[in-house]
Structure formats: structure tokens, C-alpha cells
N, C-alpha and C positions, 0 to 999 in steps of 0.2 A: 407428574415428574417422570421422565424417562431416564433410565440408567443403562449405560453400556459397560460391560465388564471388560477386564483386561484380556481375557481369552477371546472375546468377540473382536476386540480391537486388533488382535494379532492374526485373525483369520485371513485377512486380505492385505497385501502390501500397499496400503494407501500412500499417496504422495506426501501427505502431511496431516496434521490434526483436523484441519477444516474438512478434508475429504472424509474422514472418519465420522465427524458429526453429521454429515449430510445423509448418513444411513438411517437417521432417526426420523420417524414419521413427523411431518409438519415442519421439517427443517430442510432448507435448500442452501446452496452456496453461490456466491458470485465468483467468477473465474477471471484469471489474468494469464494470458499465454497458455490456455488450456488447463490451468491448475487452480484449484480452489483456494481462495484467500480470505473471504469474508462470509459471515453467517447471516442467513435470512431466516427468521422464525415467524411462523404464521403469516408469511407474505410481507412482513414489515422490513423496511430497509435496515442494513446493518447498524446504522447510527442509532436505531431505537432498541438495540439489544445490548446486553452486557456480557462480557467475557471475563471469567475469573480463573485463577489457578490456586487450588487449595483454599478457596474462599477469599483470595486477594484479587481486587480489581486489577485487570491487566490494563496498563495505561494505553490511551488512544495513540494510534500511529498515523492517523490521517490528518493532513494539515487543515482540512476544511470542516471536519465534524468529529464526533466522538467514536467512530467505528475503529475496530482493531484488525490489523492484518494478521492472520494466523498461519500464513504460508511458511513461516520459519520454524514453527513448533513441531517437533517430532512426536509421532504417536507412540514410539517405542519407550518414551519416558512416562507414559500414563498408566495408572492403575485402573482408572475408570473415568467415565464422563457422565455428568448429571445435567440434564436439560429441564429447566422449569419453565413452563409456558403460562403460568398464572402469577398475577401480581399479589401474592400473599403479603401480609403485614411484615414478615421478616425479610422481605426483599426491598431493595431501594426503590423509591418512587419514580425514578427517571427511566425505569424499564417498562416499555410498552409492549414489546414483542415477547421477550423471554430472556432467560439467563443460562449461559453455558458455563459449567464449572468443571475444569479439568482437575482430576484427582491424581496427584503425583505418586509414584511408587515409593514404597518403604522397604527396608531390608527384611526379608523373611528369615526364619530360623535357619542357622547353619551358614556355611561358606558357599557362596554362589558366584559363578562367573558366566558371562554370556557374551558371545561375539557373533555378529551378523554381518555378512557381506552380500551385496547385491550388485549385479551388473545389468545394464539396460541397453537394448539395441534400439536405435532410432530409425525412422523410415523415410526421412527426407533425403533429397538428392545431395551429393557432395557440393561444397562451396568453398570459396576462399574468404578468409577473415580479412578485416580491414588492415591488419598489420602484415598481410602477405602470407600468413601461414595457411596451409591447406587443412581444411576440416572435412573429414569423411563422416557423413551422418550415418553410415551403415556400420560403424564400428562400435566398440564397447567403451567409449570415453566416459559415458555416464556411470556413476558409481554411488554406492551408499555403504558406509561403514558405521556400525553401532557396537559399542563395547560397554559393559557394565560389570561392576564388582561390588559385592555386598557381604556383610557378615554381622552376627550378633555376638555380644560379649557379656560377661558377668551374669551368667545364667539367663541369657536372652533378654536381659533388661535393656542393654544399650545396642542400638542398631545403627549401622553406618552403610550408606549406599552412595556410590559414585558412578555416574554414567556420562558417556561422551558419544556424540553423534555428528558425523560430517557427511556431506553429500554434494555431488555435482550433477546437475540435471540440465539437459538441453531442452529448452522450451521454445524453440524457434517456430515461427508460423508465417503463413501467407494470408493476406487479407485484401478484400475488395469492399470499398465503401462507395455508395452512390446515393444521390438524392434526385427527386423528381419534383416538377412543378405542375400545378393544375390551374391554368389561367384561361378565362376567368372562372373562379371557383364559386359559381352561383348554385344555390340549392336546387333550382329547377332545371339545371342543365347537366349534361354528361359530356365531359371533354376528355380527349386522349391525353395521357400523361406525357410530359416531355422530360427527357433526361437533362438534369440541371448541372450535375457534377459527378466526377469519377475520380477516386483515389485508389491506387494500387500500391501495396506495401509488402516488402520483404523484411520481416522482423527477425533479426538474429539475437536470440536471448539465451544466455547461460546463467542459471541460478546456482549459487553456491551457498549452502546452508551449514550452520555450525551451532550445536547445542551442547551445553554442559548442565549437569544436575548434581547437586550435593544435598543429601538428606540425612539428618541425625535425629533419632528419637530415643527417649528414655522412658521405659514403662515400669510403673509401680502397680501394686495390686488395685488401687483405686484412682490412679492418676497417670496421665501420659503427657510428656513434654516433648515438643518436636520443633525442629528448624529445617526449613527447606530453602534452597537457593537455586533459581533457574536462570540461565543466561541463554538467550536465543538470538540468532542474527541471520540475515539473508542478504546477499550481495547479488543484485540483478545487473549483469553486464549486458546492455542492450545496444545494438547497432541497427539503425533504421535506413532502409533504401526505399524511397517513395516517389512515385510519379503522380502529379496532380494535373488533371485535365480541366482547363477552363472552358466550359461549354455554354456560357451565358452571353456570348458575343464578344469577349475580350480577345479571342483568337490566340491565346497563349497556353503554354504548357510549362510546368515547373518540375525540375528534377532536384529532389531534396536528399541529401546524405547527412547523417548525423549520428550522435551518440546520446542516449538518454539513460544513463546508469542510475540505479537507486539502491540505497543501503538502509536497511531497517534493523534495529536491535531493540529487544525488550528484556527486562530483567525484573525478577520478583524475589523478595526475601520475606519469609513468613515465619513468625514464632507463635506457637499455639500451646495452650494448656487446657487439657480436658480433665475435669475433676468430678468423680462420682461421690457427691456429698452424702447422699442417702441412697438406699436401693432404688428409689424412684425419683430422685432429685439430682440433676446434672448441671454442672457449670462449665462453660467454655469461654476462654479469653484468647484474644488474638491481637497481635501487633504486626503490621506489614509495611513494606516499602516497595513501591513499584515505579519503574522508569521506562520511558521509550524515547528513542531518537530516530528521526526519519530524515535522511539526507537525499535530496532529489536534484539532479542537474539535467539540463537539456542544451545541447549544442547542435544546431541545424544549419547547414550550408545550402544555400539555394541558388540554382542555376535556372535561367529563364530562356525559353525559346519563343520568339515572336513569329507570327504568321505560321503557326504550328499545324494548320489543317489545310487540306486541299479545297475545302468548300465549307458551306454552312453545316455545322454539326449539331445544331439545336434540336433537330427532329430525328436524329439517328438513334439506333437501338444500342443497348449496353454491349451486345455481342459483336457489333460491327464497327464500333467507334474507331478501333485501331486501323481499320482499312482506309481511313481518311487522314491519317497523320503524315506529316512531311518527314520527320525524323532527321532534321538538319542540324548536326552537331556544330557545323561551321557557323550557323546562325544562332547558336545558343551561347550565352555568356554568363560569367560569374556575377551575380547581382548583389547578394547580401548574406549575412549570417546573423543569427540571434542566439544569445546565451542566457540561460536562466539558472538561478540557484535558489532552492527552497530548503529551509531547515526548520524542523519542528522538534521541540523537546518538551516532554510532559513528565512531571514527577508527582507522586502521591504518597502520603503517609496516613495510616488509619489505625484506629483502635476500636475493637468491638468486644462486647460482653453479652452472653446469652445464658438465661437460666430456664431450664425445662423441667416440668413436674409431670410425671405420668400418674394417672389416676384411674381407678375402677370403682364406680359408684354401685353398680349392680351388674347382673348378667346382660343388661341391655344398654348400659351407659358406661362408656370408657373413652379415654382419650388422653390429650396432652395439653397442658397449660404452659404457655411460653411467653417470656418477656425479655427485652434486651435493649441495647443502645449501641450507637456507632458514632465516632468522631472522625472526621476526615479533613485533611488539608491538601489542596492540590494547587500546582502551579503549571503554567503553560507559556511557552514562548514560540514565536514564529518570526522568521527572518526571510525576506525575499529580496533578491537582487536581479537586475536586468541590464545586460550589456548587448550592444549590437554594432554593426557596421554596414553601411551602404556603399559598396565598392564603386558603383557607377555614379556617385554624386559628383556633380560637375566641379565643385570647388576644391577637390582634393587630387588634382591631376599630378602634382609634384609627388605626392605620396604613392600614387599608383605607379608612376615611373620608377620610383625608388624600389618598389616591390618587384617590378620586372627585372631590375638590375641585381637585386639581392639574391634572388633564387635562380640558380642556374637553369632549371627546367622551364623558366619563364623568359629567358634571355631572347627567345625568338619573337616575343611580342614587341611591336614597334612602340617607341615612346610617343605619348600623346593618345594612345588607344584608350577609349572609355569602356568599350564593350569587348573584353578579351575573349577569344574563342574558347569553347569548352575543351578542346582537344588536349592541351598540355595539362589540364587538371584531372583528366579522366583516369579511372582505375582500369588498367588494361586487363587485369586478372578477374574482374567481376563477371559472373555468369548467371543468367536467369534460367538455366536449365531446370526444368521441372516446376517452374513457377505456376501455381494453380493448374497443375497437370498439363502444362503446355498450352492452355487456352488463351493466355495473354502474354505479350512481350513486356519486358521490364528493362529500364535502364536507357542509356548508360548512366554511370554514377561516378562521383568524384572520388579520388584517392584520399582517404581520411588522414593518412599520414601527412600528405602534402598540405591539406587544408588546416590541420592542427598546427603545422609550422607557420602558416600565414596568420592564424589566430594569435599565436604567441608573439609573433613579430609585431603585429599591430598593437596588441595589448601592452607590449613592452615600450614601444616607441611613439605611438600616436594617440595617447589618451588625454593630452592636455594642449590647449591653445587658448590665448586670450579671446579669440573670436571663435564662436561655436561652429561656424561653417567650415573651419579648417581642421576640425577634429575628425580623425578617421575611425577610431574605436571609441564609442560613446558608452559611458556609464550613466544610465538614465537616472538622474538625480531624484526625480519625483516618484517614479514607480518603484525605485529601490528603497523608498522610505515609507510611502503612504500605506502600504499593506502590512508593515511590521506591527506586531502587537505583543503584549505580555498580559497575563492575567492570573488571578488567584481565586480560589474558592474555599470557603470555610463552611463545613457541613456538619450539622448535629441532628441526630435522629434517635427516637425511642419508639417502642411499640409494645403492645400486649395482644395476644391472640390465643385462640383455643382451636384445637383440632379434635372434634367430637364425633365418636362413632355411636350411632343410634341403631341398635340391633346389628344385623349382619349385612344390611343392604343400603344403609343411608349414612353418608359422611357429610359433616358440616364443618367448614373452616371459616371462622369469622374473627374480626379483631379490628384494631385501629393503629395507624402509624402517624407519628408527629415528626415533621421535618422543618428545619430552619437552614437556610442557605444564604450566605453572603458572597456575592460575586463582585470582584473589582477587576476592570480591564483598562489598560492604558494603551493608547495608540496615537496616531497623527490625524489631523484633519485640516481643511482649509480650501482655498480656491486655487485651481490650476492656473499658472502663468502662461504667457504666450510662448515661452521656451522651456517647457517642463523637463525636457531631456538635459538641459544645460544648467538649470538651477532649480532648487526646491522651494524658493521663496513663495510664501502664500500657502504652502502645503505642509509646513513643518511645525505647526502648532501642536504641542503635546496636550492630549486630552485624556482625562481619567474619569471613570464613572463607576460608582458603587451602587449595587442594587441588593436590597434585602427582601427575601421571600420566605414565607412560612405557610405550611400546608397541614391540614388534617385529612388523613386518607383512610376512611372506613372501608371495609371490604366484607363480602359475604360470598362464599362458594358452597354450592350444594351439589352433591353427586351421589 
């Protein structure tokens, strides 16, 4: 077990709790926008590790697995961090990598107040936001404010601590993604790699974090009762400007402009009782509630340029590909948009009890005998929706023409036009200055304010027609249903173990854990019809499945 103290946590101004955990040997982190958000222990993926707050499981925030995003949790609310890398019997059996336990602060003796302010300077070039406001990356718009107040009353028996943390952080980034093909990929031949695809992205990301902590504890000579409530959230406001180069013979280039905001919130409430029954016998009881909500949306508008290259670009290098682009905005048109919504909610209630007995048999044998149980109920829901529009679809000419008439800035487009020019949609204020140090050009891109107006106009007026080909804004009936699910888990566990010291150099930890887990999941299944976007018939059968598992998990550790 590795332990990081409060003083060590405060030594360096880490961005969040995940960055602090990464300082422990054997622990690394996964990053998003340059900022740590998930923990990797002993090289195992975050979904194989468990994150706890004062012994309470932090609910999963990922829609696809059990991993937890830690980017919203502030390190200023932590008294310490414990990282356990071994699956001892007092740990839950679904932990393969390790467990991170964040210990929350409690009120020290006396009245204490603390206020921390931070201002951060960014190093990216100035740019214009999608709403037209100028953002200067070289100023001090980033900030962090931390405030806490605590005191103890009634002869230091009752302690109360309140803490608040708010932060704004610019996590914008530039990215280049490419892929190569090796054809034919025979084992006895060496072939030159060919550039297969190139994607350039300007990601404008603003993270807004907010944390609150409330801790009350009452101390008696042989007993301590405590309550802690933690609320953490992060709002990621993300705007994406992206150029996609088709290099496999399709002779096209796509210009994507969109928004992919994400909001994550987690909360825990923990009540604990620690009772010293005898000088060497200790009992602890705990009841906890944990909840997470993850809301993720993606709205991408795509413009397409046909005949985008001056010649064959399949054998060109990554660094020279832009020397062969036509860059014809008059020959680029508004093609489509896609809109996704994903929402995940997970709730967990648990009760645990542990009894520990310290013993000393002689000068060479001492240790601890421990036993306990845990009861847990968990629920999880996932909802997915997909909407889209293909502006150039031949059957919706009347709706295209009404769009040209409705928006003044499109009045110059002639009725009957299927492929409207890029120019009236373009964001005249966008600049790619400083993109990847000036090594690549980027853009042009669409004005997000204009595109969102079109999205709202289509969604409001063109979502229904008796004949599917006359619909301009589609709500994909099958995809918006088939991925939805809900589930519950009922978990019961008990264990017995000993931590034995033999002499001064040998330690033996052994025991056994018994677990029973009942999982029930409900979702949809069926066969896709010929018009899955228009109806969900054949894919709307509700299916529920219950699985019961029981395990006996013996363990032995010698060091």
C-alpha cells in the first residue's frame, strides 16, 4: 500500500486529483486535452481499477465500462491518498489492478480558514470563439479559487468543515492524426508505407470545475461518528474545427465544424462509525450512497470538397500533402450534419462492517485478524439518441429552397441548387494562425452560430412526413433505441483474513473472500428492417436477462 499525505499533495499545484495520484510508483494516468482524467495501475486499463472516497465506491462515469473520470475532483479537499495494488481479501474481487482511496479532510482543532487563488497563463495563439468573441490565449482568463472554513466545538468533540473549489481552465489543443497502409503485407517482403488518411484538428476546450465538501465528525473517547458529502462536477465546453483528407482515391476533402460538450458530475455521501470495543478489538461500520451522471453531446456539420487535389496523392508524404490541394471554396458545399446525445446515470448504495483484532503471541509472532461483510445495490441506465440530416438528398429540394428563403444570408443561393457553395456559411473571423507552429494550414470553417440556426430550423419544421424520403431532419428510430439499456446489481460479500508478522523481516497476508452477485440487464434486440432510420420495427423487442455468480477467492501474499 502506498500513502500520500496532505502535505505532499499540496507541494505542487496539480490540475486535479488524478495528476496527484500519478506521482505514486506503479501508477500512471490517461489524459484528455493534456489533463489527467483516469488512473492506470500496474499497466491495467482504468476499467480494471477501483476509485473510492473515504471507502465509498465512486460511481462509474464512462458509458461503456466501469472506469471513473477523476478530472473534476480537486486535490485541495484531500487529507491523503491510499493506493492498494494487491487484491487482499478485504478488497472487492472485481479489482484486478488496484484501488485508489481518497481520504477527505476533517476539521482540525480550533478555528481555521483558508483561501487560495491561482491565475494561469496560456501559451497558444489568440483565436476567435464560435460566438464571435475574441479569446486571447496569452492572458490570465484561467483561474482557480479554493476556500475552506472549519472549527471544532464542545471541547473538540464536534468538528465541522466546509470547502468550496471552482476553476476555469483552457485545455485547447492542436492535433494531427494519420494512418498508413502496407500493401501487400507479406511476411517475406518489405514495402514502402503509403499515407492512407490525414486529419488535422483545432480543438477549443474550456473546462469549468466545481467542488463542494461538507464533513461533520463527533469524537468520543472510544468512538468516532462521521458524515461526509462530496459534490464534484466538470463542464467541458468543446468546439472542434477539423480537416479530413481522403487519400485513398476518393479525391475528396471534408471540412467539419462542431461542438462536443460534455458534463460529468459525481457525488458521495458516507456515514461511518468507528468503535474501539477493547484495546485490541476495533469495529467499523459504514453506509454510503454514490451517484454519477454523464451527459455527452456531439453536433458536427460537414462540408465537402470534390476534386480536392491537383493529382494522385496516394504516394505523397505527410509533410507535402498540402502542396497538392486545390482549396476551392466555390466547389465546396454543405453536405450533412450528425447529432448525438448520450446520457449515463449510475447509483450505488452499500453497507459494510469490519472487525479487526490485534494480537501478539510472542516476540516473533504478531499481527491482525480481520473479518467483515459488504452489501451493495447498484443501478445503471444508458440512453442514446441519434439525429441527422443530409442536405444534398435529391428528394428534399422544396425544403432546401425554403431554407434559402428563410435565412437572409442564404438569399443569394438560387432556388433549385442542390450543392450550395461554402462561402455564405463560412466563419470570416476564424484564423489558423499558429496551428501546429505554422507547419500546416487549416480551414476554412463554418460559422457555428449560422449552422446552429439551420439545425434548429430543420428540427423544428422538418422532422415528420408520411413518406420517409421527404424528411429533412431524421430522428434515427432504430439507433436511438437499440443501444439503450438499464441494469441492476445485487452484491453480497464476506471475508476473513490475517496479516501475520513473523520476526522482523517476514510478512504473510492470507485469507479468503466469498462473493455473490446477481446482475439483471434490460435492453432491446431484434433484426434491423430495410428502413431502420424511419421505424424501429423488428428492433424494439424488450429483453431482460438475470445472471447469478458466486465466487470463493483465496489469497496468499508473502513479503
